[in-house]
PLY file of the C-alpha trace (Angstrom):
ply
format ascii 1.0
element vertex 283
property float x
property float y
property float z
element edge 282
property int vertex1
property int vertex2
end_header
-47.56 -52.87 -47.76
-50.45 -53.23 -50.18
-50.06 -51.65 -53.61
-53.14 -49.47 -53.04
-51.55 -48.05 -49.87
-48.33 -47.30 -51.72
-50.20 -45.49 -54.47
-52.33 -43.52 -52.03
-49.28 -42.12 -50.27
-46.51 -42.14 -52.88
-48.12 -40.73 -56.01
-49.77 -37.68 -54.41
-46.51 -36.92 -52.59
-44.56 -37.07 -55.84
-47.10 -34.87 -57.59
-46.75 -32.26 -54.86
-43.00 -32.53 -54.52
-42.13 -32.64 -58.21
-44.94 -31.13 -60.25
-45.61 -28.15 -58.01
-41.96 -27.16 -58.08
-42.49 -24.08 -55.94
-39.68 -23.82 -53.65
-36.96 -22.94 -51.24
-35.47 -21.01 -48.45
-33.52 -17.82 -49.01
-30.51 -16.80 -46.97
-31.24 -15.71 -43.42
-30.25 -12.35 -42.08
-30.95 -9.89 -44.86
-28.31 -8.65 -47.28
-25.50 -10.75 -48.62
-21.97 -10.21 -47.32
-19.94 -7.62 -49.15
-17.71 -9.32 -51.71
-13.95 -8.94 -51.45
-11.88 -7.40 -54.22
-10.52 -10.83 -55.16
-14.00 -12.11 -55.96
-14.99 -11.83 -59.63
-18.77 -12.13 -59.66
-19.20 -12.40 -63.42
-16.50 -15.02 -63.79
-18.01 -17.01 -60.92
-21.49 -16.90 -62.47
-20.10 -18.15 -65.78
-18.38 -21.02 -63.95
-21.58 -22.08 -62.16
-23.64 -21.87 -65.37
-21.01 -23.81 -67.33
-20.81 -26.61 -64.72
-24.33 -27.67 -65.68
-23.88 -27.54 -69.45
-23.42 -31.24 -70.11
-22.62 -32.89 -73.43
-25.26 -35.62 -73.19
-28.77 -35.51 -74.65
-30.05 -38.56 -72.77
-29.75 -39.62 -69.13
-31.07 -43.02 -68.04
-30.70 -44.78 -64.72
-32.18 -47.22 -62.28
-33.56 -45.39 -59.27
-34.35 -46.05 -55.61
-36.88 -43.67 -54.09
-37.63 -42.99 -50.44
-40.59 -40.80 -49.45
-41.44 -39.49 -46.00
-44.91 -37.95 -45.81
-47.75 -37.91 -43.30
-45.81 -40.02 -40.82
-45.22 -42.75 -43.38
-41.93 -43.91 -44.88
-42.28 -45.42 -48.35
-39.57 -47.06 -50.44
-39.89 -47.77 -54.14
-37.59 -48.65 -57.00
-37.88 -47.93 -60.68
-36.17 -45.95 -63.39
-35.48 -42.39 -64.46
-35.33 -41.50 -68.15
-34.63 -38.02 -69.45
-34.18 -36.55 -72.90
-32.80 -33.04 -73.01
-35.47 -30.37 -73.66
-38.06 -33.08 -74.31
-39.09 -35.30 -71.39
-38.46 -36.39 -67.80
-40.00 -39.73 -66.88
-40.14 -41.48 -63.52
-41.36 -45.09 -63.54
-42.07 -46.46 -60.05
-42.14 -50.16 -59.26
-43.88 -51.79 -56.30
-43.02 -55.22 -54.84
-39.95 -55.31 -57.05
-41.66 -56.07 -60.35
-45.03 -54.27 -60.77
-45.01 -50.79 -62.32
-47.31 -48.94 -59.92
-47.02 -45.40 -61.23
-45.47 -43.19 -63.84
-44.82 -39.45 -63.87
-44.02 -37.79 -67.18
-42.99 -34.18 -67.61
-42.90 -32.71 -71.11
-42.57 -29.07 -72.25
-46.38 -28.96 -72.64
-47.84 -30.95 -69.77
-47.37 -33.07 -66.67
-48.94 -36.53 -66.63
-49.31 -38.78 -63.59
-50.42 -42.37 -64.15
-51.83 -44.87 -61.68
-50.89 -48.06 -63.51
-52.70 -50.33 -61.06
-56.10 -48.65 -61.15
-55.75 -47.47 -64.76
-56.21 -43.76 -63.98
-54.25 -40.69 -65.03
-54.03 -36.93 -64.64
-52.72 -34.69 -67.41
-52.43 -30.94 -66.89
-50.80 -28.16 -68.91
-48.39 -25.79 -67.18
-50.51 -22.86 -68.37
-53.50 -24.29 -66.49
-51.67 -24.17 -63.15
-51.99 -20.61 -61.88
-48.82 -20.66 -59.78
-46.66 -21.95 -62.62
-48.17 -19.52 -65.11
-47.76 -16.45 -62.88
-44.27 -17.28 -61.63
-42.77 -18.18 -65.00
-41.76 -21.66 -63.84
-41.96 -24.23 -66.60
-40.52 -27.48 -67.90
-37.09 -25.88 -68.33
-36.97 -24.91 -64.64
-37.92 -28.42 -63.57
-35.40 -29.93 -65.98
-32.66 -27.77 -64.49
-33.41 -29.17 -61.02
-33.18 -32.77 -62.29
-30.05 -32.04 -64.33
-28.29 -30.05 -61.56
-28.22 -26.76 -63.47
-28.67 -23.06 -62.93
-31.93 -21.76 -64.43
-33.82 -18.54 -65.04
-37.63 -18.73 -64.63
-39.37 -18.05 -67.93
-36.24 -18.69 -70.00
-35.24 -21.85 -71.86
-31.52 -21.44 -71.15
-29.13 -19.27 -69.15
-27.10 -17.27 -71.67
-24.04 -15.18 -70.77
-26.22 -12.09 -71.15
-28.80 -13.50 -68.72
-26.16 -13.79 -65.97
-26.68 -10.09 -65.23
-29.96 -11.12 -63.55
-28.13 -12.94 -60.74
-26.11 -11.87 -57.74
-23.25 -13.91 -56.27
-21.02 -13.75 -53.22
-18.53 -16.02 -51.41
-19.84 -18.20 -48.59
-17.08 -20.20 -46.92
-15.81 -22.86 -49.31
-18.84 -22.27 -51.54
-20.35 -19.47 -53.55
-23.97 -18.36 -53.22
-25.92 -17.38 -56.34
-29.24 -15.57 -55.86
-32.10 -14.40 -58.03
-35.35 -12.72 -57.00
-38.59 -12.33 -58.87
-41.28 -11.60 -56.26
-43.04 -13.55 -54.94
-40.23 -16.00 -55.81
-36.68 -15.98 -54.46
-33.96 -18.47 -55.46
-30.60 -19.36 -53.98
-28.03 -21.86 -55.21
-24.93 -22.97 -53.30
-22.08 -24.08 -55.56
-18.52 -25.25 -55.11
-16.20 -22.27 -55.22
-13.58 -24.25 -57.13
-15.56 -25.87 -59.96
-19.04 -24.28 -59.87
-20.85 -27.58 -59.21
-24.25 -26.82 -57.66
-24.65 -28.52 -54.28
-28.03 -27.09 -53.24
-30.91 -25.33 -54.99
-33.34 -23.40 -52.80
-36.43 -21.39 -53.57
-39.19 -19.65 -51.66
-42.67 -18.77 -52.84
-43.91 -16.03 -50.52
-47.65 -15.86 -49.90
-48.69 -13.45 -47.15
-52.22 -14.86 -47.11
-51.66 -18.62 -47.19
-48.07 -18.85 -45.93
-44.78 -19.58 -47.66
-43.91 -22.69 -49.62
-40.27 -23.77 -49.61
-38.23 -26.32 -51.52
-34.67 -27.48 -50.85
-32.90 -29.77 -53.31
-29.53 -31.20 -52.20
-27.15 -32.89 -54.64
-24.37 -35.34 -53.76
-22.27 -38.36 -54.76
-21.24 -36.88 -58.11
-20.05 -39.31 -60.77
-18.45 -38.68 -64.18
-20.83 -38.29 -67.12
-18.97 -37.28 -70.23
-16.75 -34.29 -69.52
-18.85 -33.24 -66.49
-20.19 -34.85 -63.33
-23.76 -35.83 -62.44
-25.33 -36.16 -58.96
-26.24 -39.73 -58.01
-27.85 -38.73 -54.71
-30.73 -36.22 -54.59
-32.55 -35.17 -51.41
-35.63 -32.99 -51.84
-37.68 -31.37 -49.07
-40.91 -29.56 -49.81
-42.65 -27.62 -47.04
-46.04 -25.99 -47.52
-48.15 -24.30 -44.83
-50.02 -27.63 -44.40
-47.64 -30.40 -45.43
-44.02 -31.45 -45.43
-42.70 -34.01 -47.88
-39.19 -35.45 -47.96
-38.14 -37.30 -51.08
-34.75 -38.88 -51.66
-33.68 -40.74 -54.74
-30.47 -42.53 -55.61
-29.38 -43.32 -59.16
-27.60 -46.48 -60.23
-26.19 -47.77 -63.52
-26.09 -44.26 -64.98
-26.22 -44.32 -68.76
-27.25 -42.46 -71.91
-29.58 -44.94 -73.60
-31.62 -43.40 -76.44
-33.61 -46.50 -77.46
-36.91 -45.74 -75.74
-40.18 -44.02 -76.63
-40.25 -40.49 -75.24
-44.05 -40.33 -74.91
-46.34 -42.71 -73.06
-49.27 -43.88 -75.17
-52.42 -44.47 -73.13
-54.78 -47.32 -73.97
-58.55 -46.99 -73.84
-58.53 -48.75 -70.46
-57.29 -45.60 -68.71
-59.69 -43.11 -67.14
-58.73 -39.46 -66.81
-59.34 -37.92 -63.40
-58.93 -34.37 -62.13
-55.88 -33.02 -60.35
-58.15 -32.26 -57.37
-58.69 -36.00 -56.95
-54.96 -36.48 -56.45
-54.74 -33.54 -54.04
-57.68 -34.87 -52.02
-55.76 -38.11 -51.56
-52.85 -36.10 -50.20
-54.99 -34.08 -47.78
-56.54 -37.31 -46.48
-53.20 -38.76 -45.42
0 1
1 2
2 3
3 4
4 5
5 6
6 7
7 8
8 9
9 10
10 11
11 12
12 13
13 14
14 15
15 16
16 17
17 18
18 19
19 20
20 21
21 22
22 23
23 24
24 25
25 26
26 27
27 28
28 29
29 30
30 31
31 32
32 33
33 34
34 35
35 36
36 37
37 38
38 39
39 40
40 41
41 42
42 43
43 44
44 45
45 46
46 47
47 48
48 49
49 50
50 51
51 52
52 53
53 54
54 55
55 56
56 57
57 58
58 59
59 60
60 61
61 62
62 63
63 64
64 65
65 66
66 67
67 68
68 69
69 70
70 71
71 72
72 73
73 74
74 75
75 76
76 77
77 78
78 79
79 80
80 81
81 82
82 83
83 84
84 85
85 86
86 87
87 88
88 89
89 90
90 91
91 92
92 93
93 94
94 95
95 96
96 97
97 98
98 99
99 100
100 101
101 102
102 103
103 104
104 105
105 106
106 107
107 108
108 109
109 110
110 111
111 112
112 113
113 114
114 115
115 116
116 117
117 118
118 119
119 120
120 121
121 122
122 123
123 124
124 125
125 126
126 127
127 128
128 129
129 130
130 131
131 132
132 133
133 134
134 135
135 136
136 137
137 138
138 139
139 140
140 141
141 142
142 143
143 144
144 145
145 146
146 147
147 148
148 149
149 150
150 151
151 152
152 153
153 154
154 155
155 156
156 157
157 158
158 159
159 160
160 161
161 162
162 163
163 164
164 165
165 166
166 167
167 168
168 169
169 170
170 171
171 172
172 173
173 174
174 175
175 176
176 177
177 178
178 179
179 180
180 181
181 182
182 183
183 184
184 185
185 186
186 187
187 188
188 189
189 190
190 191
191 192
192 193
193 194
194 195
195 196
196 197
197 198
198 199
199 200
200 201
201 202
202 203
203 204
204 205
205 206
206 207
207 208
208 209
209 210
210 211
211 212
212 213
213 214
214 215
215 216
216 217
217 218
218 219
219 220
220 221
221 222
222 223
223 224
224 225
225 226
226 227
227 228
228 229
229 230
230 231
231 232
232 233
233 234
234 235
235 236
236 237
237 238
238 239
239 240
240 241
241 242
242 243
243 244
244 245
245 246
246 247
247 248
248 249
249 250
250 251
251 252
252 253
253 254
254 255
255 256
256 257
257 258
258 259
259 260
260 261
261 262
262 263
263 264
264 265
265 266
266 267
267 268
268 269
269 270
270 271
271 272
272 273
273 274
274 275
275 276
276 277
277 278
278 279
279 280
280 281
281 282
């Protein structure tokens, strides 16, 4: 597959699937089951929140990415580098050795780079109406990558903030829910250790239709005193598109010897986010 074809399909899909971050499906059938007397909701919420509080500031890994969008299946390799509360960076490689694209999330902006054609998009969270109105921000996105519970609009989930959630048993798991219309969130976690297995969210739009995101976590490996998911399967469904993105980590580490901000040379041309979205709609 030519590099231009990869970029045309892969980068817009990643922008939609990762940068949009509006998401997933709530439980079917109305109200949650009534909890039994043996179920301690507050203790369970603390366990789920604590399962994601890792003792590492950096996470680095090789990554294999598979994208299914518009009838095309695309496979790429690359790397994932994250610094806690500072940056999430995906570097995507085509043909095994050419860096084709880079996506960088910081607390202030999202930047998508086309390394082949020397183009980039940089947008602030406050300039994206959906993110601004819903309270979703870098911290929310970071929580999805780090396999954590999060509260939209907050930088961390404190013990006091746990009062915002509901929880109830669901088979061998526990369901944790939070609603902030038009957003609704639902996490499924292991009843024994609080490890989040699935994060779901729904953005309800009566005029345009709902947007849903489902993020599955699996193949947990030790990282410090906690465990980290090596397999991540993400499905984003909008009224017009459906994108499936899976990525697998390898050689998980905590390397800190890298620059946390990409410096652009004068060869790069800034384009508008609409240009990227038009590529997606043309698939």
